Backbone as CSV, one residue per row, in Angstrom:
resi,resn,N_x,N_y,N_z,CA_x,CA_y,CA_z,C_x,C_y,C_z
1,MET,135.955,89.790,38.942,135.968,89.158,37.626,135.449,90.086,36.531
2,TRP,134.668,91.120,36.967,134.114,92.044,35.976,135.034,93.235,35.733
3,ALA,136.078,93.358,36.544,136.939,94.539,36.458,137.619,94.655,35.099
4,THR,138.207,93.571,34.631,138.962,93.620,33.375,138.084,93.937,32.168
5,PRO,136.949,93.241,31.967,136.081,93.611,30.834,135.596,95.047,30.911
6,TRP,135.276,95.519,32.119,134.793,96.889,32.273,135.891,97.899,31.903
7,ILE,137.109,97.639,32.343,138.227,98.524,32.015,138.464,98.551,30.511
8,LYS,138.371,97.387,29.877,138.570,97.319,28.431,137.476,98.098,27.698
9,PHE,136.242,97.935,28.158,135.137,98.665,27.533,135.302,100.162,27.750
10,ARG,135.666,100.554,28.964,135.838,101.976,29.269,136.924,102.595,28.395
11,ASP,138.046,101.874,28.248,139.147,102.382,27.434,138.736,102.473,25.964
12,PHE,138.012,101.435,25.491,137.539,101.446,24.106,136.590,102.603,23.859
13,TYR,135.677,102.802,24.796,134.686,103.877,24.640,135.353,105.247,24.675
14,SER,136.308,105.418,25.566,137.027,106.689,25.655,137.815,106.959,24.379
15,GLU,138.448,105.914,23.864,139.211,106.058,22.620,138.292,106.377,21.446
16,LEU,137.116,105.740,21.434,136.152,105.999,20.365,135.693,107.452,20.400
17,ASN,135.377,107.946,21.592,134.988,109.349,21.735,136.099,110.283,21.267
18,GLN,137.328,109.934,21.617,138.446,110.778,21.226,138.647,110.782,19.713
19,GLN,138.474,109.623,19.084,138.610,109.538,17.631,137.538,110.368,16.934
20,PHE,136.311,110.274,17.436,135.235,111.090,16.864,135.568,112.571,17.017
21,TYR,136.078,112.926,18.180,136.397,114.324,18.443,137.514,114.810,17.518
22,ASN,138.548,114.015,17.380,139.699,114.410,16.562,139.343,114.559,15.084
23,ASN,138.360,113.799,14.627,137.990,113.824,13.214,136.707,114.602,12.945
24,SER,136.280,115.371,13.921,135.014,116.094,13.794,135.216,117.507,13.267
25,ASP,134.106,118.179,13.006,134.132,119.556,12.527,134.619,120.469,13.651
26,VAL,135.655,121.259,13.363,136.252,122.092,14.407,135.292,123.168,14.900
27,ARG,134.248,123.461,14.126,133.308,124.508,14.531,132.235,124.002,15.481
28,THR,131.998,122.702,15.497,130.916,122.163,16.332,131.381,121.263,17.464
29,ARG,132.579,120.764,17.407,132.957,119.713,18.361,133.031,120.175,19.813
30,ASP,133.133,121.462,20.054,133.148,121.948,21.429,131.834,122.590,21.844
31,MET,130.808,122.451,21.007,129.480,122.946,21.371,128.864,122.040,22.433
32,LEU,127.813,122.528,23.072,127.129,121.767,24.119,126.652,120.422,23.575
33,PHE,126.909,119.341,24.314,126.515,117.954,24.019,127.408,117.274,22.980
34,MET,128.393,117.996,22.394,129.105,117.450,21.245,130.434,116.777,21.581
35,ARG,131.061,117.126,22.684,132.408,116.601,22.965,132.417,115.089,23.161
36,ARG,131.370,114.559,23.774,131.239,113.111,23.993,129.811,112.697,23.649
37,MET,129.652,111.424,23.354,128.335,110.928,22.947,127.503,110.407,24.116
38,ASP,128.016,110.527,25.329,127.340,109.985,26.514,125.892,110.459,26.621
39,GLY,125.716,111.782,26.570,124.379,112.340,26.758,123.398,111.882,25.703
40,VAL,123.859,111.817,24.457,122.987,111.395,23.360,122.572,109.933,23.528
41,ILE,123.533,109.095,23.884,123.245,107.668,24.073,122.275,107.467,25.235
42,LEU,122.544,108.112,26.362,121.689,107.944,27.547,120.274,108.461,27.296
43,LEU,120.162,109.606,26.635,118.840,110.171,26.373,118.052,109.296,25.404
44,THR,118.732,108.770,24.384,118.052,107.909,23.406,117.587,106.607,24.049
45,ILE,118.454,105.998,24.853,118.073,104.749,25.538,116.936,105.019,26.517
46,SER,117.014,106.125,27.240,115.946,106.479,28.191,114.624,106.669,27.463
47,TYR,114.680,107.288,26.284,113.469,107.489,25.492,112.849,106.145,25.091
48,ILE,113.667,105.231,24.607,113.155,103.924,24.173,112.538,103.175,25.360
49,ILE,113.210,103.220,26.508,112.675,102.575,27.710,111.340,103.208,28.107
50,PHE,111.267,104.534,27.997,110.040,105.240,28.360,108.870,104.823,27.475
51,THR,109.116,104.566,26.195,108.018,104.164,25.303,107.424,102.813,25.717
52,VAL,108.196,102.027,26.451,107.713,100.719,26.924,107.137,100.833,28.335
53,VAL,107.876,101.503,29.206,107.492,101.581,30.618,106.390,102.615,30.852
54,GLY,106.452,103.731,30.125,105.488,104.808,30.328,104.033,104.369,30.256
55,PRO,103.625,103.697,29.180,102.230,103.252,29.094,101.827,102.317,30.233
56,LYS,102.772,101.512,30.715,102.464,100.609,31.823,102.244,101.389,33.115
57,LEU,103.029,102.434,33.321,102.863,103.251,34.516,101.544,104.019,34.495
58,MET,101.057,104.326,33.292,99.803,105.057,33.155,98.589,104.145,33.073
59,ALA,98.811,102.845,33.056,97.723,101.893,32.818,96.556,102.072,33.793
60,ASN,96.842,102.292,35.064,95.793,102.424,36.074,95.600,103.860,36.541
61,ARG,96.051,104.769,35.734,95.897,106.185,36.051,94.990,106.866,35.031
62,LYS,94.402,107.956,35.449,93.538,108.717,34.561,94.378,109.547,33.604
63,ALA,93.940,109.623,32.339,94.645,110.428,31.350,94.619,111.899,31.747
64,TYR,95.720,112.587,31.494,95.822,113.999,31.839,95.189,114.872,30.753
65,ASP,94.608,115.964,31.192,94.094,116.957,30.254,95.216,117.965,30.000
66,LEU,95.823,117.906,28.814,97.010,118.712,28.525,96.802,119.663,27.355
67,LYS,95.570,120.091,27.166,95.249,120.919,26.002,96.139,122.154,25.902
68,TRP,96.214,122.924,26.954,96.955,124.182,26.876,98.466,123.987,26.897
69,PRO,99.011,123.065,27.709,100.453,122.788,27.577,100.824,122.300,26.175
70,MET,99.967,121.455,25.577,100.247,120.961,24.235,100.129,122.066,23.200
71,PHE,99.165,122.959,23.390,99.031,124.073,22.458,100.294,124.938,22.494
72,ALA,100.754,125.267,23.705,101.966,126.073,23.841,103.165,125.360,23.226
73,TYR,103.282,124.063,23.489,104.389,123.271,22.950,104.378,123.273,21.420
74,ASN,103.212,123.016,20.824,103.122,122.966,19.366,103.434,124.310,18.722
75,VAL,102.963,125.393,19.327,103.238,126.726,18.783,104.732,127.041,18.872
76,VAL,105.347,126.713,20.015,106.780,126.972,20.188,107.600,126.181,19.178
77,ILE,107.273,124.895,18.987,108.020,124.074,18.031,107.816,124.582,16.607
78,ALA,106.602,125.003,16.276,106.340,125.549,14.942,107.179,126.796,14.694
79,LEU,107.215,127.709,15.670,107.988,128.944,15.528,109.492,128.663,15.516
80,PHE,109.914,127.734,16.355,111.324,127.332,16.394,111.740,126.743,15.042
81,SER,110.894,125.901,14.475,111.172,125.287,13.172,111.227,126.340,12.072
82,LEU,110.350,127.351,12.175,110.354,128.431,11.187,111.680,129.189,11.242
83,TRP,112.156,129.460,12.452,113.442,130.157,12.598,114.572,129.320,12.003
84,ILE,114.611,128.030,12.306,115.659,127.149,11.777,115.615,127.121,10.257
85,CYS,114.407,126.981,9.699,114.241,126.918,8.249,114.776,128.183,7.582
86,LEU,114.361,129.336,8.083,114.776,130.608,7.480,116.266,130.854,7.682
87,GLU,116.773,130.529,8.861,118.195,130.728,9.140,119.060,129.887,8.209
88,LEU,118.680,128.622,8.004,119.426,127.742,7.104,119.291,128.183,5.646
89,LEU,118.070,128.484,5.236,117.822,128.827,3.835,118.509,130.136,3.443
90,ILE,118.301,131.183,4.219,118.850,132.505,3.877,120.372,132.494,3.900
91,ASN,120.942,131.907,4.937,122.402,131.955,5.062,123.116,130.980,4.132
92,SER,122.513,129.838,3.846,123.127,128.930,2.868,123.082,129.553,1.475
93,TRP,121.999,130.244,1.166,121.894,130.943,-0.121,122.964,132.036,-0.237
94,LYS,123.123,132.809,0.827,124.131,133.877,0.814,125.551,133.317,0.797
95,ALA,125.712,132.077,1.297,127.028,131.436,1.285,127.335,130.780,-0.056
96,GLY,126.371,130.823,-0.992,126.614,130.310,-2.335,126.243,128.859,-2.563
97,TYR,125.371,128.297,-1.741,124.957,126.904,-1.919,124.138,126.762,-3.213
98,ASN,124.300,125.594,-3.866,123.465,125.299,-5.041,122.431,124.218,-4.749
99,TYR,122.532,123.542,-3.564,121.572,122.542,-3.082,121.539,121.275,-3.948
100,VAL,122.525,121.112,-4.808,122.647,119.905,-5.630,123.876,119.130,-5.193
101,CYS,125.015,119.807,-5.190,126.252,119.212,-4.675,127.039,120.315,-3.998
102,ASP,126.837,120.444,-2.704,127.563,121.434,-1.915,128.621,120.705,-1.091
103,THR,129.865,120.951,-1.413,130.948,120.217,-0.771,131.150,120.654,0.674
104,TYR,131.770,119.769,1.429,132.067,120.078,2.829,133.283,120.981,2.912
105,LYS,133.181,122.038,3.701,134.336,122.907,3.966,134.141,123.542,5.334
106,ALA,135.195,123.518,6.135,135.129,124.105,7.476,135.398,125.605,7.373
107,SER,134.466,126.314,6.767,134.616,127.742,6.523,134.163,128.560,7.734
108,TYR,134.833,129.692,7.927,134.451,130.617,8.994,133.774,131.863,8.430
109,ASP,133.290,131.740,7.204,132.479,132.800,6.628,131.276,133.030,7.554
110,PRO,130.904,134.287,7.817,129.800,134.565,8.754,128.505,133.833,8.419
111,HIS,128.189,133.718,7.136,126.957,133.014,6.750,127.089,131.507,6.989
112,GLU,128.283,130.968,6.741,128.509,129.538,7.010,128.405,129.249,8.502
113,LEU,128.922,130.155,9.317,128.848,129.955,10.766,127.399,129.985,11.249
114,ARG,126.577,130.810,10.630,125.165,130.840,11.011,124.465,129.561,10.553
115,VAL,124.879,129.009,9.421,124.337,127.720,8.966,124.688,126.631,9.975
116,VAL,125.940,126.591,10.394,126.396,125.579,11.352,125.661,125.720,12.682
117,ASN,125.499,126.944,13.133,124.790,127.187,14.392,123.337,126.739,14.308
118,ALA,122.676,127.054,13.192,121.278,126.634,13.014,121.169,125.113,12.918
119,PHE,122.173,124.481,12.304,122.172,123.016,12.208,122.269,122.404,13.601
120,TRP,123.094,122.993,14.473,123.203,122.492,15.846,121.857,122.626,16.563
121,TRP,121.175,123.754,16.381,119.861,123.926,17.006,118.853,122.938,16.431
122,TYR,119.000,122.594,15.170,118.125,121.581,14.556,118.322,120.235,15.256
123,PHE,119.574,119.900,15.542,119.880,118.688,16.301,119.237,118.740,17.690
124,VAL,119.369,119.852,18.399,118.795,120.015,19.742,117.271,119.886,19.698
125,SER,116.658,120.392,18.628,115.194,120.336,18.529,114.671,118.904,18.540
126,LYS,115.482,117.968,18.060,115.034,116.567,18.037,114.986,115.968,19.439
127,ALA,115.793,116.484,20.343,115.695,116.054,21.747,114.427,116.629,22.368
128,ILE,114.132,117.881,22.056,112.916,118.514,22.575,111.681,117.759,22.085
129,GLU,111.727,117.272,20.860,110.563,116.601,20.275,110.293,115.222,20.873
130,PHE,111.156,114.744,21.752,110.832,113.545,22.528,109.559,113.782,23.344
131,LEU,109.263,115.045,23.612,108.058,115.376,24.375,106.786,114.964,23.636
132,ASP,106.859,114.804,22.312,105.706,114.291,21.568,105.196,113.008,22.214
133,THR,106.148,112.113,22.478,105.795,110.812,23.042,105.367,110.932,24.490
134,VAL,105.981,111.836,25.229,105.587,112.057,26.628,104.120,112.469,26.696
135,PHE,103.706,113.381,25.819,102.306,113.798,25.782,101.390,112.620,25.440
136,MET,101.796,111.788,24.491,100.981,110.626,24.118,100.784,109.693,25.298
137,VAL,101.863,109.462,26.047,101.784,108.565,27.202,100.884,109.159,28.278
138,LEU,101.062,110.436,28.581,100.262,111.066,29.633,98.791,111.173,29.259
139,LYS,98.503,111.217,27.964,97.114,111.266,27.509,96.553,109.869,27.248
140,LYS,97.425,108.855,27.467,97.052,107.449,27.258,96.637,107.200,25.809
141,LYS,97.339,107.813,24.872,97.134,107.582,23.443,98.149,106.549,22.964
142,ASN,98.126,105.364,23.575,99.155,104.362,23.320,99.159,103.840,21.886
143,SER,98.004,103.878,21.232,97.936,103.387,19.861,98.747,104.250,18.904
144,GLN,99.075,105.463,19.344,99.839,106.374,18.492,101.347,106.180,18.637
145,ILE,101.755,105.402,19.639,103.181,105.127,19.828,103.525,103.916,18.961
146,THR,103.586,104.151,17.677,103.767,103.089,16.690,105.251,102.827,16.427
147,VAL,105.502,101.785,15.644,106.873,101.483,15.219,107.457,102.671,14.463
148,LEU,106.653,103.251,13.580,107.086,104.424,12.817,107.470,105.568,13.750
149,HIS,106.639,105.841,14.728,106.869,106.956,15.648,108.154,106.758,16.454
150,VAL,108.300,105.588,17.069,109.463,105.323,17.920,110.741,105.241,17.082
151,TRP,110.670,104.588,15.928,111.843,104.459,15.062,112.328,105.823,14.615
152,HIS,111.397,106.675,14.226,111.784,108.019,13.776,112.527,108.781,14.859
153,HIS,111.938,108.832,16.067,112.523,109.618,17.146,113.844,109.020,17.636
154,SER,113.883,107.713,17.815,115.058,107.086,18.419,116.258,107.051,17.484
155,PHE,116.040,107.152,16.167,117.171,107.189,15.232,117.579,108.615,14.903
156,MET,116.601,109.498,14.752,116.862,110.855,14.268,117.822,111.624,15.176
157,PHE,117.630,111.526,16.469,118.447,112.284,17.409,119.927,111.874,17.342
158,PRO,120.276,110.585,17.497,121.693,110.220,17.403,122.265,110.417,15.997
159,PHE,121.431,110.240,14.955,121.909,110.481,13.594,122.326,111.942,13.423
160,LEU,121.509,112.856,13.919,121.841,114.271,13.786,123.031,114.661,14.665
161,TYR,123.244,113.922,15.740,124.457,114.144,16.531,125.679,113.888,15.653
162,MET,125.670,112.754,14.932,126.784,112.417,14.056,126.921,113.433,12.930
163,ALA,125.794,113.833,12.347,125.837,114.796,11.246,126.374,116.144,11.720
164,THR,125.958,116.579,12.912,126.432,117.860,13.456,127.914,117.788,13.779
165,LEU,128.362,116.630,14.203,129.763,116.452,14.569,130.666,116.354,13.342
166,ILE,130.171,115.721,12.272,131.026,115.416,11.121,130.830,116.377,9.950
167,GLY,129.557,116.728,9.656,129.319,117.553,8.476,128.089,118.422,8.589
168,PRO,128.117,119.473,9.425,126.932,120.320,9.635,126.784,121.424,8.584
169,CYS,127.048,121.102,7.351,126.989,122.102,6.289,126.929,121.370,4.947
170,GLY,127.080,122.118,3.856,127.152,121.503,2.542,125.945,120.668,2.193
171,GLN,126.194,119.436,1.777,125.150,118.544,1.290,124.142,118.143,2.368
172,ALA,124.461,118.409,3.627,123.552,118.045,4.728,122.435,119.058,4.922
173,ILE,122.493,120.197,4.259,121.570,121.293,4.551,120.171,121.170,3.931
174,PRO,119.998,120.671,2.698,118.637,120.603,2.130,117.635,119.872,3.020
175,GLY,118.073,118.778,3.663,117.162,118.009,4.516,116.571,118.831,5.653
176,PRO,117.399,119.467,6.482,116.858,120.291,7.562,115.994,121.451,7.084
177,ILE,116.322,122.041,5.922,115.502,123.138,5.410,114.094,122.639,5.103
178,ILE,114.006,121.552,4.337,112.699,121.004,3.956,111.948,120.505,5.177
179,ASN,112.663,119.775,6.039,112.027,119.195,7.214,111.506,120.254,8.171
180,SER,112.275,121.312,8.366,111.850,122.381,9.266,110.610,123.087,8.729
181,PHE,110.555,123.266,7.406,109.364,123.882,6.813,108.132,123.012,7.051
182,ILE,108.288,121.707,6.847,107.170,120.796,7.061,106.759,120.790,8.530
183,HIS,107.709,120.944,9.427,107.379,120.990,10.852,106.586,122.240,11.211
184,VAL,106.839,123.334,10.504,106.040,124.538,10.722,104.570,124.231,10.437
185,VAL,104.324,123.599,9.297,102.954,123.255,8.906,102.383,122.190,9.837
186,MET,103.180,121.181,10.141,102.712,120.039,10.917,102.359,120.419,12.357
187,TYR,103.263,121.129,13.028,102.970,121.508,14.403,101.905,122.590,14.469
188,GLY,101.824,123.399,13.417,100.715,124.343,13.336,99.394,123.609,13.249
189,TYR,99.379,122.535,12.478,98.175,121.704,12.367,97.816,121.100,13.723
190,TYR,98.828,120.568,14.417,98.558,119.950,15.714,98.007,120.955,16.714
191,ALA,98.509,122.186,16.666,98.014,123.224,17.574,96.558,123.543,17.273
192,LEU,96.225,123.688,16.000,94.849,124.010,15.610,93.895,122.866,15.920
193,SER,94.377,121.630,15.781,93.502,120.474,15.962,93.074,120.272,17.410
194,LEU,93.684,121.014,18.329,93.287,120.925,19.738,91.933,121.586,20.001
195,PHE,91.446,122.354,19.027,90.199,123.089,19.198,89.109,122.499,18.291
196,PRO,88.116,121.826,18.867,87.070,121.155,18.071,86.388,122.068,17.063
197,ALA,86.233,123.330,17.374,85.548,124.242,16.453,86.304,124.401,15.140
198,LEU,87.606,124.077,15.155,88.421,124.246,13.954,88.539,122.971,13.121
199,HIS,88.031,121.860,13.643,88.178,120.581,12.940,87.625,120.595,11.512
200,PRO,86.497,121.254,11.240,85.994,121.256,9.854,86.943,121.935,8.871
201,TYR,87.886,122.743,9.390,88.804,123.470,8.512,90.156,122.766,8.366
202,LEU,90.258,121.578,8.962,91.526,120.849,8.925,91.475,119.688,7.939
203,TRP,90.759,119.888,6.849,90.614,118.858,5.824,91.927,118.564,5.093
204,TRP,92.910,119.412,5.267,94.158,119.292,4.510,95.191,118.372,5.157
205,LYS,94.763,117.600,6.155,95.697,116.655,6.780,96.313,115.710,5.763
206,LYS,95.510,115.241,4.815,95.986,114.324,3.785,97.173,114.917,3.031
207,TYR,97.116,116.195,2.756,98.176,116.833,1.976,99.438,117.024,2.803
208,LEU,99.276,117.084,4.112,100.440,117.127,4.982,101.207,115.812,4.878
209,THR,100.501,114.700,4.875,101.133,113.396,4.713,101.823,113.303,3.358
210,GLN,101.193,113.834,2.317,101.800,113.837,0.986,103.074,114.671,0.966
211,MET,103.067,115.785,1.690,104.268,116.612,1.781,105.411,115.845,2.447
212,GLN,105.074,115.077,3.478,106.093,114.297,4.166,106.689,113.233,3.241
213,LEU,105.837,112.554,2.498,106.314,111.549,1.558,107.163,112.181,0.457
214,ALA,106.731,113.334,-0.052,107.493,114.038,-1.085,108.874,114.419,-0.554
215,GLN,108.926,114.803,0.710,110.201,115.138,1.337,111.172,113.972,1.274
216,PHE,110.688,112.789,1.626,111.554,111.607,1.618,112.083,111.320,0.219
217,VAL,111.195,111.405,-0.764,111.597,111.123,-2.146,112.670,112.112,-2.601
218,ILE,112.443,113.398,-2.339,113.399,114.438,-2.747,114.763,114.197,-2.106
219,LEU,114.775,113.876,-0.820,116.042,113.713,-0.120,116.741,112.410,-0.474
220,VAL,115.977,111.356,-0.767,116.584,110.108,-1.235,117.262,110.342,-2.582
221,VAL,116.582,111.040,-3.482,117.161,111.354,-4.796,118.399,112.229,-4.622
222,SER,118.301,113.235,-3.744,119.429,114.138,-3.517,120.638,113.392,-2.963
223,SER,120.416,112.532,-1.956,121.514,111.769,-1.365,122.128,110.808,-2.378
224,SER,121.271,110.124,-3.129,121.749,109.161,-4.125,122.569,109.854,-5.206
225,TYR,122.082,111.011,-5.644,122.793,111.754,-6.682,124.146,112.238,-6.175
226,GLY,124.177,112.753,-4.954,125.438,113.222,-4.384,126.466,112.115,-4.281
227,ILE,126.019,110.927,-3.886,126.927,109.782,-3.782,127.398,109.354,-5.170
228,SER,126.479,109.313,-6.134,126.804,108.808,-7.479,127.813,109.693,-8.214
229,ILE,127.777,111.010,-7.977,128.707,111.902,-8.673,129.962,112.175,-7.847
230,GLY,130.055,111.539,-6.684,131.234,111.711,-5.842,131.350,113.078,-5.217
231,CYS,130.213,113.647,-4.828,130.210,114.966,-4.191,131.091,114.920,-2.942
232,ASP,131.966,115.895,-2.797,132.942,115.909,-1.713,132.276,116.271,-0.387
233,PHE,131.678,115.252,0.205,130.971,115.402,1.473,131.070,114.060,2.179
234,PRO,131.120,114.019,3.519,131.225,112.735,4.240,130.150,111.738,3.803
235,HIS,130.546,110.708,3.079,129.576,109.757,2.550,128.935,108.906,3.640
236,SER,129.594,108.805,4.790,128.995,108.041,5.895,127.660,108.662,6.292
237,ILE,127.595,109.999,6.308,126.350,110.692,6.632,125.323,110.468,5.537
238,ALA,125.771,110.549,4.283,124.856,110.371,3.153,124.259,108.967,3.144
239,TYR,125.079,107.953,3.425,124.590,106.569,3.428,123.612,106.331,4.584
240,MET,123.920,106.891,5.759,123.007,106.745,6.895,121.667,107.415,6.602
241,GLN,121.738,108.611,6.014,120.503,109.315,5.681,119.696,108.555,4.648
242,LEU,120.390,107.998,3.659,119.718,107.245,2.605,119.002,106.024,3.167
243,GLY,119.674,105.293,4.053,119.053,104.113,4.646,117.876,104.466,5.529
244,PHE,118.038,105.510,6.346,116.974,105.940,7.253,115.748,106.418,6.475
245,LEU,115.977,107.241,5.463,114.868,107.760,4.662,114.128,106.644,3.932
246,SER,114.860,105.638,3.511,114.222,104.510,2.815,113.246,103.791,3.739
247,THR,113.642,103.604,5.010,112.729,102.948,5.956,111.499,103.822,6.214
248,LEU,111.706,105.141,6.308,110.570,106.034,6.536,109.634,106.062,5.344
249,MET,110.184,105.992,4.142,109.345,105.949,2.944,108.433,104.736,2.971
250,ILE,108.975,103.597,3.387,108.193,102.360,3.446,107.097,102.477,4.509
251,LEU,107.472,102.942,5.711,106.507,103.029,6.810,105.436,104.092,6.545
252,PHE,105.845,105.263,6.075,104.871,106.314,5.760,104.009,105.906,4.578
253,GLY,104.645,105.269,3.583,103.893,104.830,2.410,102.805,103.847,2.790
254,ASN,103.138,102.923,3.706,102.145,101.963,4.166,101.004,102.665,4.893
255,PHE,101.358,103.653,5.742,100.324,104.413,6.443,99.405,105.135,5.455
256,TYR,100.000,105.744,4.445,99.208,106.507,3.477,98.262,105.589,2.703
257,ILE,98.772,104.422,2.307,97.943,103.463,1.572,96.771,102.998,2.426
258,GLN,97.080,102.658,3.700,96.035,102.171,4.596,95.015,103.254,4.939
259,SER,95.475,104.492,5.092,94.608,105.565,5.566,93.808,106.243,4.469
260,TYR,94.338,106.277,3.248,93.684,107.064,2.206,93.301,106.253,0.965
261,ILE,94.269,105.543,0.389,93.976,104.799,-0.845,93.052,103.622,-0.571
262,ARG,93.404,102.808,0.439,92.581,101.644,0.754,91.212,102.072,1.273
263,ARG,91.167,103.194,1.989,89.896,103.686,2.529,88.908,104.022,1.410
264,LYS,89.437,104.541,0.298,88.565,104.886,-0.816,87.968,103.630,-1.463
265,ILE,88.769,102.563,-1.465,88.303,101.311,-2.081,87.380,100.544,-1.148
266,HIS,87.757,100.489,0.145,86.968,99.738,1.140,86.676,100.643,2.327
267,PRO,85.716,101.515,2.244,85.378,102.394,3.380,85.013,101.571,4.606
268,SER,85.489,102.015,5.750,85.168,101.324,7.007,85.280,102.318,8.143
269,SER,84.773,101.915,9.294,84.839,102.812,10.442,86.276,103.067,10.864
270,SER,87.139,102.036,10.763,88.527,102.218,11.184,89.248,103.166,10.264
271,SER,88.989,103.068,8.954,89.660,103.972,8.030,89.149,105.385,8.189
272,ARG,87.874,105.541,8.558,87.361,106.880,8.786,88.033,107.513,9.998
273,ARG,88.357,106.687,10.989,89.065,107.219,12.144,90.463,107.638,11.765
274,ALA,91.108,106.860,10.889,92.447,107.220,10.441,92.435,108.530,9.689
275,GLU,91.329,108.808,9.018,91.204,110.037,8.249,90.946,111.241,9.148
276,GLY,90.580,110.970,10.399,90.348,112.077,11.313,88.902,112.509,11.353
277,LYS,87.981,111.622,10.970,86.558,111.966,10.997,86.045,111.969,12.426
278,VAL,84.893,112.578,12.622,84.294,112.630,13.952,83.679,111.281,14.289
279,THR,84.034,110.752,15.454,83.431,109.507,15.929,83.041,109.708,17.382
280,ASN,81.800,109.421,17.696,81.287,109.598,19.053,81.540,111.011,19.567
281,GLY,81.422,111.965,18.645,81.590,113.364,19.059,83.015,113.799,19.247
282,LYS,84.005,112.931,18.888,85.407,113.289,19.063,86.135,113.120,17.736
283,VAL,87.211,113.860,17.601,88.029,113.732,16.397,89.318,113.021,16.759
284,SER,89.673,112.036,15.931,90.889,111.276,16.196,92.088,112.028,15.654
285,HIS,92.783,112.723,16.553,93.989,113.440,16.172,95.116,113.026,17.108
286,THR,96.345,113.255,16.686,97.502,112.882,17.481,98.279,114.093,17.929
287,ASN,98.509,114.339,19.139,99.114,115.551,19.693,98.152,116.673,19.448
288,GLY,97.121,116.255,19.145,96.020,117.151,19.020,94.868,116.628,18.216
289,ASP,94.938,115.465,17.649,95.874,114.368,17.511,95.738,113.696,16.163
290,VAL,96.701,113.759,15.319,96.624,113.116,14.006,97.253,111.749,14.110
291,SER,96.696,110.767,13.486,97.112,109.390,13.567,98.605,109.122,13.515
292,PRO,99.043,107.899,13.109,100.428,107.541,13.327,101.454,108.363,12.577
293,HIS,101.096,109.133,11.582,102.142,109.823,10.832,102.596,111.071,11.578
294,ARG,102.909,110.805,12.855,103.245,111.882,13.753,104.433,112.680,13.249
295,LYS,105.335,112.091,12.524,106.550,112.754,12.216,107.091,112.441,10.861
296,ASP,107.956,113.296,10.441,108.800,113.045,9.306,110.208,113.004,9.812
297,LEU,111.220,113.516,8.982,112.599,113.506,9.359,112.916,114.516,10.413
């Protein structure tokens, strides 16, 4: 009795994959992970399941000491993000981008090809960053697996799959450039925060959060402007980015208000912990470890 519905679903899914492939960017559609959406869907669903099941599996286990693996991970991601940022910025500039309205074109100019390649690596980096949550679970930092954290990771990866498949250039480039730069600073902060002796020098966490919020505002304005003037770029990507960024602005904005503005008005022990102050001889950091604003775009 299940044969017919399954066959219909299989045929529909295969046709959907084929349609995406036929209408995708000819430079990226045959890259690793791009021909079909199977891997992206399975990895994203597995990640969401892990955020629920992982903490339960660790409930009766001792938290792991992952200082050095986390330090190596944070340094690698920071350096990887720096490479992506520079590769996108330098080559988009040489390709003649104006970063206001850059139209979509399937160009084989050497600089454009390097932009497309770096964009694909930017997409891959979001799969690697699922490890953020793995570290939280293994360290039993369950309070850091917030709605903001899970929503960011579980949407960003499949969204970038679509962006890489449909429009890995033009108007899509400012976001990865800004985001990769912020990741250099952010993961650098997480690496440094693993060492208690450096905590007194990490007073600039607040400004990192401000940078993340500024990023959202800039990209929302950029996406809105591109749509309003009819910039020749896949609007489906622009609309998805606009909606996603709007949710992040709300969630990050709420975190910032609770952690910094409200703390100034009503100081409390909980707000001091959100600020990263020392409590019981420990500093509350995430992935090294800064509170819920684990991520941006």
